[in-house]
C-alpha positions in Angstrom: 78.9 43.3 18.9 76.6 43.6 16.1 76.6 45.5 12.5 74.0 47.7 11.1 73.6 48.3 7.3 72.6 51.8 5.6 69.8 50.5 3.1 70.8 53.5 1.0 74.3 53.5 0.4 75.1 49.8 1.9 77.6 51.2 4.4 78.1 49.3 7.4 78.2 50.6 11.5 80.5 48.0 13.1 79.7 48.4 16.8 83.0 47.0 17.5 84.8 49.4 15.3 82.7 52.5 16.2 82.7 51.6 20.2 79.3 52.5 20.6 76.1 50.2 20.5 73.9 51.3 17.6 70.5 51.4 19.5 72.5 53.9 21.8 72.9 56.4 19.1 70.4 59.9 19.0 67.7 59.8 16.9 69.1 62.3 14.7 72.2 60.2 13.8 72.7 60.0 10.0 74.9 58.0 7.9 78.3 59.2 7.4 78.5 58.3 3.8 75.1 59.0 2.3 73.3 61.4 4.9 70.3 58.7 5.5 68.8 58.7 8.9 69.0 56.6 11.6 65.9 54.6 10.7 67.3 53.7 7.2 69.6 51.2 8.8 68.7 47.6 9.3 70.5 44.9 11.1 73.4 43.1 8.9 75.0 40.7 11.5 75.0 39.6 15.3 71.9 41.2 16.0 70.2 39.5 18.8 66.2 39.7 18.7 64.7 41.4 21.6 63.3 38.1 23.0 63.3 34.4 21.9 60.7 33.8 19.3 60.4 37.1 18.0 60.1 36.9 14.0 60.4 39.8 11.5 57.6 41.1 8.9 59.5 39.4 6.2 59.5 35.4 8.0 55.8 36.4 8.7 54.8 37.1 5.3 56.6 33.9 4.0 55.1 31.9 6.9 51.6 33.1 5.7 52.3 32.2 2.3 53.5 28.8 3.3 50.1 28.3 5.0 48.5 29.4 2.0 50.2 26.4 0.1 53.3 28.0 -1.7 56.1 25.9 -2.1 58.2 27.9 -4.4 59.1 31.6 -5.1 60.8 32.4 -8.4 63.2 35.4 -8.4 66.1 37.4 -8.2 67.8 38.7 -5.0 69.1 42.0 -4.0 69.2 44.8 -1.4 65.3 45.5 -1.2 64.1 42.0 -1.2 66.9 40.2 1.2 64.8 39.8 4.0 62.3 37.9 2.1 64.9 35.8 0.6 66.6 35.2 4.0 63.2 34.1 5.5 62.8 31.7 2.6 66.1 30.2 3.6 65.0 29.7 7.1 61.9 28.1 6.3 61.9 24.4 5.4 58.7 24.1 3.7 59.4 26.9 0.9 62.2 27.2 -1.7 63.7 30.0 -3.6 64.1 29.2 -7.1 66.9 31.6 -8.6 66.5 32.6 -12.4 68.5 34.7 -14.5 66.2 37.1 -15.4 62.8 38.5 -13.7 60.7 37.8 -16.9 61.6 34.3 -16.4 60.4 34.7 -12.7 57.1 36.1 -13.6 56.6 33.7 -16.5 57.0 30.8 -14.0 54.6 31.8 -11.7 52.1 32.6 -14.1 52.7 29.3 -15.8 52.5 27.7 -12.6 48.9 29.3 -11.8 47.7 27.9 -15.3 48.7 24.7 -14.8 47.8 24.0 -11.3 45.1 26.6 -10.7 47.2 27.4 -7.6 48.7 30.9 -6.2 52.3 31.2 -8.1 54.8 33.8 -6.6 57.5 35.5 -7.9 59.9 38.3 -6.6 62.0 41.0 -7.7 64.0 43.9 -6.3 62.9 47.8 -6.5 63.4 49.8 -9.7 64.7 47.6 -12.8 63.7 44.5 -10.7 60.2 45.3 -10.7 60.0 46.6 -14.3 61.7 43.4 -15.8 58.3 41.6 -14.1 55.9 43.4 -16.1 55.7 41.1 -19.1 55.4 38.0 -17.5 53.0 39.3 -15.1 50.8 40.8 -17.9 50.5 37.4 -19.3 48.8 36.3 -15.6 46.9 39.5 -15.7 45.3 38.8 -19.3 45.4 34.8 -19.3 43.9 35.1 -15.7 46.5 32.9 -13.7 46.5 33.6 -9.9 50.1 35.6 -9.3 51.3 37.3 -6.4 54.4 39.6 -7.0 56.3 40.3 -3.8 58.4 43.4 -5.0 61.3 44.9 -2.9 61.1 48.4 -2.2 63.5 51.0 -0.8 63.0 52.0 2.8 59.6 53.4 3.7 61.1 56.5 5.2 62.5 57.5 1.8 59.3 56.7 -0.1 58.6 59.9 -2.3 62.2 61.3 -2.3 63.4 60.1 -5.4 66.1 57.5 -3.9 68.0 55.3 -5.6 65.8 52.6 -7.4 62.7 54.6 -6.2 59.7 54.0 -8.4 56.3 54.2 -7.7 55.2 50.8 -8.0 51.5 50.9 -7.1 51.0 53.1 -9.9 53.1 51.0 -12.2 51.2 47.7 -11.1 47.8 48.8 -10.5 46.4 49.2 -14.1 46.6 45.6 -14.5 46.4 44.2 -11.3 43.6 42.9 -9.3 45.3 44.1 -6.1 48.4 46.2 -5.5 49.3 47.7 -2.0 52.3 48.8 0.1 53.2 46.7 3.4 53.8 50.2 4.8 53.2 49.0 8.7 54.6 45.6 10.4 50.7 44.9 11.6 49.5 45.0 8.1 51.6 42.5 6.6 49.4 39.4 7.4 46.4 41.0 6.2 47.7 42.7 3.1 49.3 39.2 2.4 46.1 37.2 2.8 44.2 40.1 0.9 46.6 39.6 -2.0 46.3 36.2 -2.2 42.3 36.2 -1.8 42.6 38.8 -5.0 44.7 36.9 -7.0 42.7 33.5 -6.6 39.0 35.3 -7.0 39.2 36.4 -10.7 42.0 34.9 -10.9 44.6 37.1 -11.6 47.8 39.1 -10.5 48.1 40.8 -6.9 51.2 42.8 -6.0 52.9 43.8 -2.7 55.4 46.3 -2.5 57.7 45.6 0.6 59.7 48.5 1.8 63.1 47.0 3.2 62.8 48.5 6.8 59.4 47.5 7.2 60.3 43.7 6.2 63.2 43.9 9.2 60.6 45.0 11.7 59.7 42.6 14.3 56.2 40.8 14.2 54.8 38.4 16.4 51.1 38.1 15.2 49.7 34.9 14.5 49.4 33.5 11.1 45.7 34.1 9.5 44.2 30.4 8.8 43.6 30.7 5.0 40.4 27.8 5.4 38.7 31.1 7.1 39.4 33.7 4.8 39.7 32.1 1.5 36.7 30.8 -0.1 35.8 29.7 -3.7 32.8 27.7 -4.3 31.4 27.0 -8.0 28.4 28.5 -8.9 25.3 27.3 -11.0 22.9 29.2 -12.9 19.2 29.2 -11.9 17.1 26.3 -13.0 14.9 28.6 -15.3 17.9 29.4 -17.0 19.1 26.3 -17.5 15.6 25.3 -19.1 15.9 28.6 -21.4 19.3 27.2 -22.7 17.8 23.8 -22.8 15.2 24.9 -24.9 17.3 26.9 -27.3 19.3 23.9 -28.0 16.6 21.6 -28.8 15.3 24.4 -30.9 18.5 24.2 -33.3 19.5 21.2 -35.4 22.9 22.3 -36.1 24.7 23.1 -32.6 28.4 23.5 -32.0 30.0 22.9 -29.2 32.8 25.4 -28.2 35.0 24.8 -25.1 37.6 27.6 -23.9 39.8 27.7 -20.9 37.1 28.0 -18.4 36.2 24.4 -19.3 39.5 22.7 -18.6 38.1 20.6 -16.1 35.3 19.5 -17.7 36.7 17.3 -20.7 34.7 14.5 -20.3 31.1 16.7 -19.8 32.0 18.4 -23.4 32.4 15.0 -24.7 29.1 13.9 -23.6 27.3 16.9 -24.9 28.7 16.8 -28.0 28.0 12.8 -28.3 24.0 13.8 -27.0 24.0 16.3 -29.7 25.8 14.6 -32.5 27.6 18.1 -32.7 31.0 19.1 -33.5 33.5 20.2 -30.7 35.8 23.0 -31.2 37.8 24.4 -28.5 39.9 27.7 -28.1 43.9 27.4 -28.4 44.1 27.4 -24.7 41.9 24.5 -24.3 43.7 22.5 -27.0 44.1 19.0 -25.3 41.0 19.2 -23.1 39.4 16.6 -25.4 41.1 14.0 -27.3 41.4 15.4 -30.8 41.0 12.2 -32.1 37.5 11.7 -31.2 34.8 11.5 -33.7 33.5 15.1 -33.1 36.4 16.7 -32.1 37.5 19.2 -34.9 40.7 21.0 -33.2 41.3 24.4 -32.6 39.0 27.3 -33.8 40.9 30.7 -34.5 43.8 32.3 -36.8 46.0 29.2 -35.5 43.4 26.7 -35.8 41.9 24.5 -38.3 40.1 25.1 -41.3 37.5 22.0 -40.4 36.6 24.0 -37.0 35.9 27.1 -39.0 33.9 25.5 -41.6 31.6 23.9 -38.4 31.1 27.4 -37.3 30.2 28.4 -40.7 27.4 25.8 -40.9 25.9 25.8 -37.8 22.8 27.4 -36.5 23.9 27.5 -32.7 27.1 28.0 -31.0 27.5 26.7 -27.3 30.2 28.7 -25.6 31.3 27.1 -22.9 34.0 29.1 -20.7 35.2 31.4 -22.9 35.0 35.2 -23.4 35.3 34.8 -27.2 35.6 38.3 -28.2 36.7 37.3 -31.7 33.6 38.5 -33.3 34.7 38.4 -36.8 34.8 34.2 -36.3 30.9 34.5 -36.1 28.8 34.7 -39.2 25.4 36.8 -38.9 22.5 34.9 -37.8 23.9 32.2 -35.7 22.3 32.0 -32.3 24.4 31.9 -29.4 24.2 30.3 -25.9 27.3 31.4 -23.8 28.4 30.0 -20.3 30.8 31.8 -18.2 31.7 32.0 -14.1 32.4 35.8 -15.1 29.4 37.4 -15.8 31.2 40.5 -17.7 32.4 38.1 -20.2 28.9 36.8 -21.3 27.5 38.9 -24.1 30.9 40.9 -23.9 31.6 41.1 -27.6 28.1 40.7 -29.4 24.4 39.8 -28.6 23.7 36.5 -27.4 20.5 34.3 -27.1 21.0 33.2 -23.6 23.6 33.6 -21.0 24.3 31.5 -18.3 26.8 32.7 -15.4 28.6 29.5 -13.7 31.4 27.3 -13.2 31.4 25.2 -16.6 31.8 21.9 -15.1 28.5 22.3 -12.6 26.6 24.1 -15.2 27.2 21.0 -17.6 26.3 18.6 -15.0 23.1 20.5 -14.7 22.3 21.3 -18.3 23.1 18.0 -20.0 20.2 16.0 -18.6 18.0 18.7 -19.6 18.5 18.6 -23.6 17.2 16.1 -25.8 19.5 13.5 -27.8 19.8 14.6 -31.6 19.8 12.3 -34.7 23.2 12.8 -36.6 23.0 15.2 -39.5 25.0 14.0 -41.9 24.5 16.9 -44.3 25.7 19.3 -41.4 28.6 17.2 -40.4 29.8 16.4 -44.0 31.5 19.5 -45.3 33.7 19.8 -41.7 34.5 15.9 -41.8 35.5 15.7 -45.2 38.1 18.8 -44.5 39.3 17.0 -41.3 39.9 13.9 -43.4 42.1 16.0 -45.7 43.7 17.5 -43.0 44.7 14.4 -41.5 45.8 12.9 -45.1 47.9 16.0 -45.2 49.4 15.1 -41.9 50.4 12.0 -42.8 52.2 13.3 -45.9 54.3 15.6 -43.8 55.3 13.0 -41.6 57.2 11.2 -44.7 58.4 14.8 -45.7 62.0 14.2 -45.9 62.8 17.5 -47.9 65.7 20.1 -46.7 65.8 22.6 -45.2 63.3 20.7 -42.8 60.1 21.2 -43.2 58.2 22.9 -40.0 55.5 20.4 -40.4 57.5 17.5 -40.4 59.1 18.4 -37.2 55.6 18.4 -35.5 54.7 15.0 -36.6 58.1 13.6 -35.7 57.2 15.0 -31.9 53.6 13.4 -32.3 55.4 10.2 -33.0 58.0 10.4 -30.2 56.0 12.0 -27.4 54.2 10.5 -24.3 50.4 10.3 -24.0 50.6 12.7 -20.8 53.2 15.1 -21.9 53.1 18.5 -20.8 53.8 20.7 -23.9 54.7 24.8 -23.5 54.8 26.4 -26.6 56.2 29.7 -27.3 55.0 32.5 -29.8 56.0 32.6 -33.5 55.3 30.9 -36.8 55.8 27.5 -34.9 52.9 28.0 -32.9 50.8 28.2 -35.7 52.4 24.5 -37.1 51.8 23.0 -33.6 48.2 24.1 -33.3 47.1 23.8 -36.8 49.2 20.4 -37.0 49.6 18.5 -33.5 46.6 16.0 -32.5 46.5 15.9 -29.0 45.3 12.8 -27.7 46.3 13.3 -23.7 48.6 16.0 -24.2 48.1 19.2 -22.6 49.9 22.3 -24.3 50.2 25.6 -22.5 50.9 29.1 -24.0 50.7 32.8 -23.4 47.3 33.3 -25.1 46.0 36.8 -24.9 49.4 38.7 -24.5 51.2 36.4 -27.1 54.6 37.2 -25.8 57.6 35.4 -26.9 59.9 33.9 -24.3 57.1 32.2 -22.4 58.3 28.8 -23.6 61.1 27.8 -21.4 60.1 29.5 -18.4 56.6 27.6 -18.7 58.5 24.3 -19.2 60.8 24.7 -16.3 57.5 25.6 -13.8 55.6 22.4 -15.4 58.8 20.5 -14.6 59.0 21.4 -10.9 55.1 20.6 -10.4 55.2 17.3 -12.5 58.8 16.0 -12.2 57.9 12.4 -13.5 56.0 13.8 -16.8 57.8 14.4 -19.9 57.7 17.9 -20.2 58.5 20.0 -23.8 59.3 23.6 -24.7 58.3 24.4 -28.3 60.1 27.7 -29.4 61.3 29.5 -32.5 64.7 30.7 -32.1 63.9 34.4 -31.7 61.4 33.4 -28.5 63.8 30.8 -27.1 67.1 33.3 -27.4 65.2 36.0 -25.2 65.2 34.1 -22.1 67.9 31.3 -23.0 69.9 32.3 -20.2 67.7 30.2 -17.8 68.4 27.2 -19.6 71.0 27.0 -17.0 68.5 27.2 -14.3 67.1 23.7 -16.0 70.8 22.3 -15.6 71.3 23.7 -11.7 67.9 22.5 -10.6 68.1 19.2 -12.6 65.0 19.7 -14.4 65.0 17.2 -17.4 63.1 19.3 -20.0 63.1 19.1 -23.8 63.5 22.3 -25.7 62.9 22.0 -29.3 64.3 25.1 -31.3 62.9 25.8 -34.6 65.9 27.3 -35.9 65.4 29.7 -39.2 67.4 32.5 -38.2 64.3 34.7 -38.7 61.3 36.1 -37.1 59.1 34.2 -39.7 55.9 35.2 -38.2 56.6 39.0 -38.6 58.0 38.1 -42.0 54.5 36.6 -42.9 52.8 39.7 -41.4 54.9 42.2 -43.5 54.3 40.0 -46.8 50.8 39.9 -46.0 50.3 43.9 -45.4 52.5 44.5 -48.7 55.8 45.4 -46.8 59.4 43.8 -48.2 60.8 41.6 -45.6 63.0 43.7 -43.4 64.5 43.6 -40.0 63.4 40.3 -39.3 66.6 38.0 -39.9 69.4 37.3 -37.1 72.7 35.3 -36.9 72.2 32.3 -34.6 74.3 30.7 -32.0 74.7 26.9 -32.2 72.0 26.1 -29.8 72.9 22.7 -29.4 76.7 23.7 -28.0 75.2 26.4 -26.3 73.1 23.5 -24.3 76.5 21.4 -23.8 78.4 24.5 -22.4 75.5 25.0 -19.8 75.9 21.2 -18.7 72.9 20.1 -20.8 72.4 18.0 -23.5 72.3 19.4 -26.9 71.5 17.9 -30.5 71.7 19.8 -33.9 69.4 18.1 -36.7 69.9 19.3 -40.1 68.3 16.3 -41.9 65.0 15.1 -41.4 65.7 11.5 -41.4 67.8 12.3 -38.1 64.8 13.8 -36.1 63.1 10.8 -34.6 66.5 9.4 -33.2 67.4 12.9 -31.9 64.1 13.4 -30.0 64.3 9.9 -28.8 68.0 10.7 -27.1 66.6 14.0 -25.5 63.6 12.4 -24.0 65.6 9.7 -22.6 68.5 11.9 -21.5 68.6 12.6 -17.9 69.6 16.1 -18.5 67.7 19.3 -19.7 68.2 19.2 -23.3 67.8 21.3 -26.7 67.3 19.7 -30.0 67.9 22.4 -32.5 66.0 22.0 -36.1 67.4 23.8 -38.8 63.9 24.2 -40.3 62.9 26.2 -44.0 63.1 29.7 -43.5 60.6 30.5 -46.2 57.9 27.7 -45.3 55.2 29.5 -43.7 52.3 28.2 -41.7 49.0 30.3 -43.2 46.5 31.9 -40.5 43.0 30.4 -40.6 40.4 32.8 -42.0 36.5 33.0 -41.3 35.0 31.2 -44.6 32.3 33.3 -45.9 
């Protein structure tokens, strides 16, 4: 005998108790508890499929994702997505990663897309589960990370009737999604899944599938769509005449600067080759930090408010900025009169913010391969380079001084230099948002390490979920989360996810009991400090209570030992550092 569950109130029709097969009930039958129609019931247990080999819509959606290459789905289970969760359970090629909060799941999916360029997938229930995804999904939308959100929904038969936990999910997500649709019929499921993946990978960006529970349990035996016959993405190169115009512009300018953005992340060697041929300073966006070794002769670090003074100086002294793989909307960073060559694979981002002299539409790596042979090699202009290089040299001296600063409370700059001394060359570093972000991006010199951050939304809470995602992808690499106490505390419950999944990440938490970046903004705007302080738990003890490893550091001279201990631990670790609440990193402004 079988059981059927009402998807509205969860009352169960048990055939052994009721004495009548559920299938034999009249179509007008309603739930005796809440009055839901017969169509609102789904199989609970003991229900045999009509014939051997029958599969459900949920199982087919998961099979389709596996065919695309998805190996993990992050999220939280509940009534409206249980068919999907069960479909993952029964498929040995994919895993369900339970998180403590849907925001964590969405950030993990976004980080997966950023780190791998492949589709990240997260899942939630209807109602609050869907709304909890929004911040992480906005990160994927604005940072152009390919993500698919599978969002459970109330039974299709109840859509539009103000059912429990019903919200208009398509209306909610569509404004920032590349694709958002409801799987309203079984025969739509595979086509919509492949379309969602296609749109998520195309921009890249966010795709959302709203999945009513009753549709998910419908039978579906359609064959899986072969991804290789539906998903296509070929790198593009600008026409030769446009490349020649770009080369002529470069050749006509004596003082070019090479500026690499996120779109150039796979072209680090070509950025160096171009800079060396032009004898040009090389700067990057914050997202592209680490794409080139910042110890290189011409590398000047990050341009922008969280960047270096010498990068800003190079821009000020230049005649031409060669922008590669960045929309570069910060028009305020560009002094008047500078010529601009912009390269991007999205034509809407070329000349988006200000007029440019030459625009090339195409993949950064492929365009650089074609462009570099066309430009003439330049002689080094010592006068041009001298100002920025003097500032860079002074900057390195400051880093050396900070590396020896044993003051108390601990200087945040010392924390960054201690990290640099002990980190692996190929480490992945996920950076949360706060005052520590400025310290890291200004003071940490990448020579093989790859940082990741929530760039355009600049949302606190990104660091820990991103570290979890990175460790899943690269279990043999050192993965470090650099976070402030404010951002870390937002999603710190998911440190238990690291413990459960045996992800030996290390979280370095800057503990100053303050939203210090907001304090800095208040002071800058002429407001008194207010509403930015809070008492903190002992984060090291929290780590231990979760089953991880925790170390609290109150003296600078103890930090190196603590970091080495954490990095060597087989457990997830938190290194809690008590830093100076009054020592704040300054923003870098354009030099007029």
